[in-house]
C-alpha positions as CSV (number, residue, x, y, z in Angstrom):
1,M,-19.5,-78.4,24.5
2,I,-17.9,-75.4,26.2
3,A,-20.1,-73.0,24.4
4,L,-23.2,-75.0,25.3
5,L,-22.2,-75.0,29.0
6,A,-21.6,-71.3,28.9
7,L,-25.0,-70.6,27.4
8,R,-26.8,-73.0,29.9
9,N,-25.0,-71.3,32.8
10,L,-25.9,-67.8,31.4
11,A,-29.6,-68.9,31.1
12,H,-29.7,-70.4,34.6
13,R,-27.9,-67.6,36.5
14,P,-28.0,-64.5,34.1
15,L,-27.2,-61.8,36.8
16,R,-24.3,-63.7,38.3
17,S,-22.9,-64.4,34.8
18,L,-23.1,-60.7,33.7
19,F,-21.5,-59.6,37.0
20,L,-18.6,-62.0,36.5
21,L,-18.2,-60.8,32.9
22,F,-18.2,-57.2,33.9
23,G,-15.5,-57.8,36.6
24,Y,-13.4,-59.7,34.1
25,S,-13.7,-56.9,31.5
26,L,-12.8,-54.3,34.1
27,G,-9.7,-56.1,35.1
28,V,-8.5,-56.5,31.5
29,G,-9.2,-52.7,30.9
30,V,-7.2,-51.7,34.0
31,M,-4.3,-53.9,32.9
32,I,-4.3,-52.4,29.4
33,V,-4.2,-48.9,30.9
34,L,-1.3,-49.7,33.3
35,L,0.7,-51.3,30.5
36,A,0.1,-48.2,28.3
37,I,1.2,-45.8,31.1
38,G,4.3,-48.0,31.7
39,Q,5.2,-47.9,28.0
40,A,4.8,-44.1,27.9
41,M,7.0,-43.6,31.0
42,L,9.7,-45.9,29.5
43,T,9.5,-44.0,26.2
44,Q,9.9,-40.6,27.9
45,A,12.7,-41.9,30.1
46,R,14.6,-42.7,26.9
47,D,13.8,-39.3,25.3
48,E,16.9,-37.4,24.7
49,K,14.9,-34.1,24.7
50,L,14.3,-34.4,28.4
51,V,17.5,-32.6,29.3
52,G,18.5,-29.0,30.2
53,G,18.6,-26.7,33.2
54,G,16.3,-24.3,34.8
55,Q,13.2,-24.8,36.9
56,V,10.4,-23.4,34.7
57,T,9.4,-24.2,31.1
58,V,7.2,-21.5,29.6
59,L,4.8,-22.5,26.8
60,P,1.9,-20.6,25.0
61,E,-1.4,-20.8,26.9
62,G,-3.4,-23.8,25.8
63,M,-0.5,-25.8,24.4
64,N,-1.1,-29.5,25.1
65,I,2.1,-31.1,26.5
66,E,1.1,-34.6,25.4
67,V,0.4,-33.4,21.9
68,M,3.9,-31.9,21.7
69,K,5.5,-35.1,23.0
70,T,3.5,-37.5,20.7
71,G,4.1,-35.4,17.6
72,G,0.4,-34.6,17.0
73,V,-0.9,-31.4,15.7
74,G,1.6,-28.7,16.5
75,G,4.1,-31.3,17.8
76,L,6.5,-31.4,14.8
77,F,8.5,-28.2,14.1
78,F,7.1,-26.7,17.3
79,S,8.2,-23.1,17.8
80,I,7.0,-19.9,19.5
81,A,6.1,-16.9,17.3
82,N,7.7,-13.6,18.4
83,A,10.0,-15.5,20.7
84,R,12.3,-12.4,21.1
85,F,9.3,-10.3,22.2
86,I,8.4,-13.0,24.8
87,Y,11.9,-13.1,26.0
88,R,12.3,-9.3,26.3
89,Q,8.8,-8.2,27.3
90,L,7.7,-11.2,29.5
91,L,10.5,-13.3,30.8
92,A,13.5,-11.0,31.0
93,S,11.5,-7.8,31.4
94,P,12.2,-5.2,34.0
95,R,8.9,-6.1,35.6
96,L,10.3,-9.5,36.7
97,A,13.9,-8.4,37.4
98,R,13.5,-9.1,41.2
99,D,12.3,-12.7,40.6
100,V,14.0,-13.9,37.4
101,A,17.8,-14.0,37.5
102,T,18.5,-15.5,34.0
103,V,16.4,-16.6,31.0
104,A,18.0,-19.1,28.6
105,P,16.0,-19.4,25.3
106,Q,16.6,-22.6,23.5
107,I,15.3,-24.5,20.6
108,D,16.1,-28.2,20.4
109,G,15.6,-31.1,17.9
110,K,14.6,-29.1,14.8
111,L,14.6,-31.3,11.8
112,L,16.6,-29.7,8.9
113,Y,17.6,-30.9,5.5
114,F,20.7,-30.0,3.5
115,R,22.1,-31.1,0.2
116,A,25.9,-31.6,-0.4
117,H,27.5,-33.2,-3.5
118,G,24.1,-34.1,-4.8
119,V,23.1,-36.0,-1.7
120,E,20.3,-34.8,0.6
121,R,20.8,-35.5,4.3
122,S,18.6,-34.8,7.4
123,V,20.0,-33.5,10.6
124,R,18.7,-32.6,14.1
125,A,19.7,-29.0,14.9
126,A,19.6,-27.0,18.1
127,G,19.9,-23.3,18.9
128,E,20.7,-21.3,22.0
129,I,22.6,-18.3,23.4
130,P,25.7,-19.9,24.9
131,S,26.2,-17.4,27.8
132,H,22.6,-17.7,28.8
133,S,22.6,-21.5,28.7
134,A,25.8,-21.5,30.8
135,A,24.1,-19.3,33.4
136,V,21.4,-21.9,34.0
137,D,23.9,-24.8,33.8
138,A,22.3,-26.1,30.6
139,L,25.3,-25.7,28.3
140,P,26.4,-29.0,26.8
141,P,30.1,-29.9,27.1
142,T,32.3,-28.7,24.2
143,V,34.4,-31.4,22.6
144,S,36.6,-29.0,20.7
145,G,36.8,-25.4,19.8
146,A,34.8,-22.6,21.6
147,W,31.1,-22.1,22.0
148,R,30.6,-18.4,22.7
149,D,28.1,-15.7,21.9
150,D,28.4,-14.0,18.6
151,D,27.0,-10.8,17.2
152,G,23.8,-12.5,16.2
153,D,23.2,-13.7,19.7
154,R,23.8,-10.1,21.0
155,R,21.3,-8.7,18.4
156,W,18.7,-11.2,19.4
157,A,18.9,-10.8,23.2
158,T,20.1,-7.2,23.6
159,P,19.7,-5.3,20.3
160,T,20.4,-1.6,20.0
161,P,17.3,0.6,19.5
162,Q,18.2,0.9,15.8
163,E,18.5,-2.9,15.5
164,L,15.3,-3.5,17.3
165,Y,13.2,-1.2,15.3
166,A,14.7,-2.1,12.0
167,S,13.9,-5.8,12.7
168,I,10.2,-5.1,13.1
169,D,9.8,-1.9,10.9
170,H,11.4,-3.0,7.6
171,F,9.6,-3.2,4.3
172,H,8.3,-6.4,2.6
173,L,7.7,-7.8,-0.9
174,P,4.2,-9.1,-1.8
175,P,3.8,-12.9,-1.9
176,K,4.1,-14.1,-5.4
177,N,0.7,-15.7,-5.4
178,V,-1.3,-13.0,-3.7
179,A,-4.6,-12.0,-5.2
180,H,-5.3,-8.3,-6.1
181,S,-1.6,-7.6,-6.0
182,D,-2.3,-4.2,-7.6
183,S,-3.9,-3.2,-4.3
184,W,-0.7,-4.0,-2.4
185,A,0.5,-1.1,-0.3
186,E,2.9,-0.5,2.5
187,W,3.5,2.6,4.6
188,H,4.9,4.3,7.5
189,Y,2.2,6.2,9.5
190,F,2.8,8.9,12.1
191,N,0.5,11.2,13.9
192,V,1.3,14.2,16.1
193,L,-1.0,16.2,18.5
194,S,-0.4,19.8,19.3
195,A,0.1,20.9,22.9
196,S,-3.4,22.4,22.9
197,G,-4.9,19.1,21.8
198,K,-7.0,21.0,19.2
199,R,-4.7,20.5,16.1
200,W,-3.1,17.3,14.8
201,A,-1.5,15.9,11.7
202,F,-1.7,12.4,10.1
203,I,1.5,11.7,8.2
204,S,1.9,8.8,5.7
205,F,4.9,7.7,3.6
206,I,3.3,5.2,1.2
207,V,4.6,2.7,-1.3
208,A,1.6,1.6,-3.4
209,G,1.2,-1.1,-6.1
210,D,2.9,-4.4,-6.8
211,V,6.6,-3.5,-6.5
212,R,7.5,-6.6,-8.6
213,S,5.8,-5.0,-11.6
214,P,6.4,-1.6,-13.4
215,K,3.1,-0.2,-12.0
216,W,3.9,1.1,-8.6
217,G,5.1,4.3,-7.0
218,G,5.3,6.4,-3.9
219,Q,3.2,9.0,-2.2
220,V,3.6,11.4,0.8
221,A,0.2,12.3,2.3
222,V,-0.3,14.7,5.2
223,S,-3.7,15.7,6.7
224,V,-3.7,18.7,9.0
225,R,-6.9,19.0,11.1
226,E,-8.4,21.7,13.3
227,Q,-10.8,20.2,15.8
228,G,-14.3,21.1,14.6
229,G,-12.8,23.0,11.7
230,R,-11.5,22.2,8.3
231,T,-9.1,19.4,7.1
232,R,-6.3,20.4,4.7
233,R,-4.8,17.5,2.7
234,F,-1.3,17.7,1.2
235,T,0.1,15.1,-1.2
236,S,3.2,14.4,-3.3
237,N,3.2,11.6,-5.9
238,V,6.5,10.2,-7.0
239,R,7.5,7.7,-9.7
240,R,9.0,4.4,-8.7
241,E,12.4,5.4,-9.9
242,Q,12.6,7.9,-7.1
243,V,11.4,5.5,-4.4
244,H,13.9,3.6,-2.3
245,F,13.0,1.1,0.4
246,S,14.7,-1.8,2.1
247,T,13.6,-5.2,3.4
248,D,16.2,-4.9,6.1
249,S,15.7,-1.4,7.3
250,A,13.0,1.1,8.2
251,D,14.6,3.8,6.0
252,L,12.4,5.0,3.1
253,E,12.9,7.7,0.5
254,I,10.1,9.1,-1.7
255,G,11.6,11.8,-3.8
256,T,13.0,14.4,-1.5
257,S,10.9,13.1,1.4
258,R,12.3,10.5,3.7
259,V,12.1,8.5,6.9
260,H,15.4,7.7,8.5
261,L,16.0,5.5,11.5
262,L,18.8,7.0,13.7
263,P,21.2,4.9,15.7
264,D,19.5,5.9,19.0
265,G,16.1,4.7,17.7
266,R,14.6,8.0,16.8
267,Y,12.9,8.6,13.5
268,A,13.9,11.6,11.4
269,L,11.1,12.7,9.1
270,T,11.4,15.2,6.3
271,A,8.6,15.8,3.8
272,S,7.5,18.1,1.0
273,A,4.0,18.1,-0.4
274,A,1.4,20.5,-1.8
275,E,-2.3,21.1,-0.9
276,N,-4.4,18.8,-3.0
277,G,-1.3,18.0,-5.0
278,S,-0.7,21.5,-6.5
279,G,-1.7,24.2,-4.0
280,A,0.0,25.6,-0.9
281,P,3.3,24.0,-0.1
282,L,3.9,22.0,3.1
283,K,7.3,21.4,4.7
284,L,7.7,18.9,7.5
285,D,10.8,18.4,9.7
286,L,10.1,16.2,12.7
287,T,12.1,13.9,15.0
288,V,9.8,11.1,16.5
289,T,11.2,9.4,19.7
290,P,9.5,6.1,20.7
291,A,9.3,5.5,24.4
292,P,11.5,2.5,25.5
293,N,9.9,-0.9,25.8
294,I,6.5,0.4,24.6
295,F,5.9,-1.2,21.2
296,F,3.8,-3.8,19.5
297,P,5.9,-6.5,17.7
298,G,3.2,-7.2,15.1
299,G,3.1,-9.8,12.5
300,S,1.0,-11.1,9.6
301,I,-2.7,-11.6,10.1
302,A,-2.9,-13.9,7.1
303,E,0.1,-15.6,5.6
304,C,0.4,-17.1,2.1
305,A,2.0,-20.5,1.6
306,D,4.7,-20.7,-1.0
307,T,2.6,-22.6,-3.5
308,D,1.0,-22.0,-6.8
309,E,-2.4,-21.6,-5.2
310,S,-3.9,-18.1,-5.1
311,C,-3.6,-16.3,-1.8
312,P,-6.8,-14.2,-1.4
313,F,-5.6,-12.0,1.5
314,A,-2.4,-10.9,3.2
315,S,-2.0,-8.2,5.8
316,G,0.7,-7.2,8.3
317,Y,1.0,-4.6,11.1
318,T,3.5,-3.5,13.7
319,V,3.8,-0.5,16.0
320,P,7.3,0.6,16.8
321,G,6.2,3.8,18.5
322,L,3.0,3.0,20.4
323,R,3.9,5.9,22.8
324,A,6.2,8.5,21.3
325,S,7.0,12.2,21.3
326,A,7.7,14.5,18.4
327,T,9.9,17.6,18.1
328,G,10.2,19.8,15.1
329,S,8.1,21.9,12.8
330,L,5.3,21.7,10.2
331,C,5.1,24.7,7.8
332,V,2.3,25.5,5.4
333,S,3.4,28.3,3.1
334,D,5.0,30.8,5.5
335,S,3.1,29.7,8.6
336,C,4.9,27.3,10.9
337,E,3.8,25.3,13.9
338,R,6.5,24.1,16.3
339,F,6.2,20.8,18.2
340,D,8.2,20.2,21.4
341,S,7.9,16.7,22.8
342,A,4.3,16.5,21.5
343,Q,2.2,13.4,21.8
344,S,3.0,11.2,18.8
345,Y,2.5,7.6,17.5
346,H,4.1,5.5,14.7
347,D,3.0,2.3,13.1
348,H,3.7,0.3,9.9
349,N,1.2,-1.5,7.7
350,W,1.5,-3.8,4.6
351,G,-0.7,-6.0,2.6
352,V,-3.5,-6.1,0.1
353,W,-6.4,-3.7,0.8
354,H,-9.0,-4.7,-1.8
355,G,-12.3,-4.7,0.1
356,V,-10.6,-4.7,3.5
357,S,-12.0,-2.8,6.5
358,W,-11.0,-2.5,10.1
359,D,-11.6,-1.0,13.6
360,W,-8.5,0.5,15.2
361,G,-7.5,2.8,18.0
362,A,-4.4,3.9,19.9
363,T,-4.6,6.1,23.0
364,R,-2.8,7.2,26.1
365,A,-4.6,6.7,29.4
366,G,-2.5,8.2,32.1
367,E,0.6,6.0,32.7
368,Y,-0.9,3.4,30.4
369,T,-0.9,3.2,26.6
370,L,-3.5,1.1,24.8
371,L,-3.8,-0.3,21.3
372,Y,-6.9,-2.1,19.9
373,G,-7.9,-3.4,16.5
374,R,-9.7,-5.9,14.3
375,V,-9.3,-6.4,10.5
376,A,-12.1,-7.7,8.3
377,P,-10.9,-9.4,5.1
378,P,-13.0,-9.1,1.9
379,D,-14.7,-12.5,2.4
380,S,-15.7,-11.9,6.1
381,A,-19.1,-10.4,5.6
382,G,-21.5,-11.7,8.2
383,T,-18.7,-13.0,10.6
384,T,-17.3,-11.2,13.6
385,Q,-13.8,-11.6,14.9
386,P,-12.9,-10.6,18.4
387,F,-10.8,-7.5,19.0
388,F,-7.4,-7.5,20.5
389,V,-6.6,-4.9,23.2
390,Y,-2.9,-4.5,23.9
391,L,-2.1,-2.7,27.2
392,T,1.3,-1.4,28.2
393,D,2.8,0.7,31.0
394,S,6.3,2.2,31.5
395,L,7.8,-1.3,31.9
396,G,6.4,-2.5,28.6
397,F,3.7,-5.1,27.9
398,R,1.1,-5.4,30.7
399,A,-1.9,-7.5,29.5
400,L,-3.8,-8.7,26.4
401,F,-7.6,-8.7,26.2
402,R,-10.0,-10.1,23.6
403,P,-13.4,-8.3,23.8
404,H,-15.9,-9.6,21.3
405,E,-17.4,-6.3,20.3
406,I,-17.2,-2.6,20.7
407,A,-20.5,-0.9,21.4
408,Y,-20.7,2.3,19.4
409,D,-23.2,5.1,20.0
410,D,-23.6,6.8,16.7
411,G,-24.6,10.2,18.1
412,R,-22.7,12.5,15.8
413,T,-23.4,13.4,12.1
414,I,-20.8,14.5,9.6
415,V,-21.1,15.2,5.9
416,V,-19.1,13.1,3.4
417,N,-19.3,14.0,-0.3
418,G,-22.5,15.9,0.4
419,R,-24.2,13.1,2.3
420,E,-24.9,13.0,6.0
421,V,-23.3,10.1,7.8
422,K,-24.0,8.9,11.4
423,V,-20.7,8.4,13.2
424,P,-19.8,7.4,16.8
425,S,-20.0,9.9,19.7
426,H,-19.2,7.3,22.3
427,A,-18.0,3.7,22.5
428,V,-17.5,1.1,25.1
429,M,-15.6,-2.3,25.1
430,Q,-14.9,-4.6,28.0
431,D,-13.4,-8.0,28.7
432,A,-12.4,-10.4,31.5
433,R,-9.7,-12.9,31.3
434,G,-9.6,-14.9,34.5
435,P,-9.1,-12.4,37.3
436,D,-8.1,-9.6,35.0
437,T,-10.7,-7.2,33.8
438,L,-10.7,-4.1,31.5
439,R,-13.2,-1.5,30.5
440,V,-12.5,1.1,27.9
441,E,-14.7,4.1,27.2
442,L,-14.2,6.5,24.3
443,D,-15.6,10.0,24.1
444,I,-15.3,11.2,20.5
445,E,-14.5,14.9,20.1
446,D,-14.0,15.1,16.4
447,A,-14.5,13.0,13.3
448,I,-13.9,13.2,9.5
449,G,-14.9,10.7,6.8
450,S,-13.9,9.5,3.4
451,D,-15.9,7.6,0.8
452,T,-13.9,4.5,-0.1
453,R,-15.9,3.9,-3.2
454,T,-14.5,7.0,-4.9
455,S,-11.1,5.4,-5.8
456,L,-12.8,2.2,-7.0
457,V,-15.1,4.1,-9.3
458,E,-12.1,6.1,-10.6
459,R,-10.3,2.7,-11.4
460,G,-13.4,1.4,-13.1
461,D,-14.4,-1.0,-10.4
462,A,-17.9,0.3,-10.1
463,A,-19.4,-3.2,-9.4
464,D,-17.0,-3.6,-6.4
465,A,-17.9,-0.2,-5.2
466,R,-21.6,-1.1,-5.1
467,R,-20.9,-4.2,-3.0
468,I,-19.2,-2.4,-0.1
469,L,-21.5,-2.6,2.9
470,R,-19.7,0.1,5.0
471,P,-18.3,2.5,2.4
472,Y,-17.3,5.4,4.7
473,F,-13.9,5.4,6.4
474,I,-14.2,7.4,9.7
475,Q,-11.2,8.9,11.5
476,M,-11.8,10.1,15.0
477,K,-10.1,12.0,17.8
478,G,-11.2,11.8,21.4
479,R,-10.6,10.9,25.0
480,A,-10.2,7.4,26.4
481,R,-10.9,6.2,30.0
482,I,-9.8,2.8,31.2
483,S,-10.5,0.9,34.4
484,G,-10.2,-2.6,35.7
485,R,-7.7,-4.9,37.4
486,V,-4.5,-6.6,36.1
487,G,-2.4,-8.9,38.1
488,G,-4.4,-8.1,41.2
489,A,-3.8,-4.4,41.0
490,P,-6.3,-1.7,39.9
491,I,-5.7,0.2,36.7
492,V,-7.2,3.5,35.8
493,G,-6.2,6.3,33.4
494,E,-7.4,8.9,30.9
495,G,-5.9,10.5,27.9
496,A,-6.2,11.5,24.2
497,G,-6.1,9.2,21.3
498,F,-7.1,8.5,17.7
499,F,-9.6,5.9,16.5
500,E,-10.9,4.5,13.1
501,T,-13.9,2.6,12.0
502,Y,-16.2,2.2,8.9
503,R,-19.8,3.3,8.4
C-alpha cells in the first residue's frame, strides 16, 4: 500500500516529489560528511604523533599531508632522502642564520622488527639529536639515565670536512642482481684549468668490472688538451691485486697512484701514467681544495631492490667539489706545468654503463656555480627526461630548476676516427619555477670526440655497437652565461666550464 501511494503521488505531482527527494538526499549527504569530519578530528586528537615543539614543519614539495596521516602511498615508513643535506643546506644554512635560531631534525614512529631468543617482535622507534630537540622544547622527559648527544649526532649535524666528504664520496659494491655487471665501473674524476684558460686536464681514477668477481682492475687516465690543438692521453692499467678502495672512505689506491682525503677536506692526488700506455711518462701531484658548502650530495638515479629479479640499470653520482681549486704540478717527460689555485672540479660516478648516455655540464658563472645533467638508460630510446640544473653561490645551494630540453646549435665540425661529426657551438636552456627563472647560454670554444662503439667491437659486441643511435661521446670546453631571478633577486654571471653530450 505504501509503495502504491508513493507511486501515485509521484505520478500526480512529479516535480514536487523530485524536489523533496533531492532535499532529503542532500541532507543525508551533509550529515555523512559532518560525521566523517568529526570522526577524523577525533582520530587525530588521539594520535600520539601530534606532539613536539617548534612552529614550522618542513616537508618535500607536493607531499600530501592527508596521505601521510592515513597511511596511503608514501605514508608508511615516510622519510626524507638526503635529510642531512636539507638540514645543512636549507634549514640550518648560513643563508637563514638571521631567521632560524635552531633546527631539530626528528623521525618518529618508525616500525622496526628485531629477533631475540627466537622470537620476533615489533617496536616503534624514534630518532633525534637531543641537544637540538631540547633547544626547541621538544625533548621528552627522561625516566632514568642520560639522553645526550653522542659522536654520531655530532657527525650528522656538524661533521668535519673529512667526515662530510667521506660520507658522500665513498666507493660502492654492485647490486647482486644488476644486469651487465661486467660493465660496472666507479671512478673519481677531476679536472683542472690553467690560468690562461687554454689548457686543461681531465683526470680519472677508475675501478672497472664487477669487483665481486676475479675480472676487474684499476686504471688511471689523464687527458691533456690544448685548446684548438692536440689531445694527449696517458693511461696506466693495474691488476686488481694492486687496487685498494673503501666503502667508508674516499681514499683509493691504483698501483702507485692514489687519491687521499686529508683531514681538512682537501684531496691529495698523485698519479703516474704513460702516453697511450707505453709512451712519454706523466707525473701528477695535485692538491684539490673544494669550496665550503658548494657540493652536490648526489644519490642513485635507479636503485635495485634486494630480490632475485634482475636489475637492468643502476647509476649513482655525487659532486664533492663542485667549485674547487687545484695547486701542484703536472709533468710530461721533463716538461712541467705548475697550477696555483687553478679552477678545478671533482665528482664521483658509479654504476653500469652498458648502453648508457648522458648530457652533463659544470661551470662557474661569476659568484655562482652551476651543475646540470640528464642520464639516459639503455631502454630510454624515444623518451626524454627533464634536466636538473643545480645552482649554488658562496652560501651553498641556491635553487633547483628542471628545464625540459637543451637547445643545441651544432655549428662546429670535428673529426672522430676519420669521420666528420657535427658538434655544438652554442646551447641554450631555460626554465621557470613559480617566480624563479633561469636562462643558461653556452658558447663552445673547443670540442673533442670519442667513438663509443670501438670498445664494444673490441669486446665482440658488434651487434650492440650497431644499435647505438648516438655513438660519439663529445667533451666540450666553453663559456657559460646565466641570467634570471631567484628569491626575488636578479642573478647574472659568466665563467668557464666543461660540458658533455652525445652525437
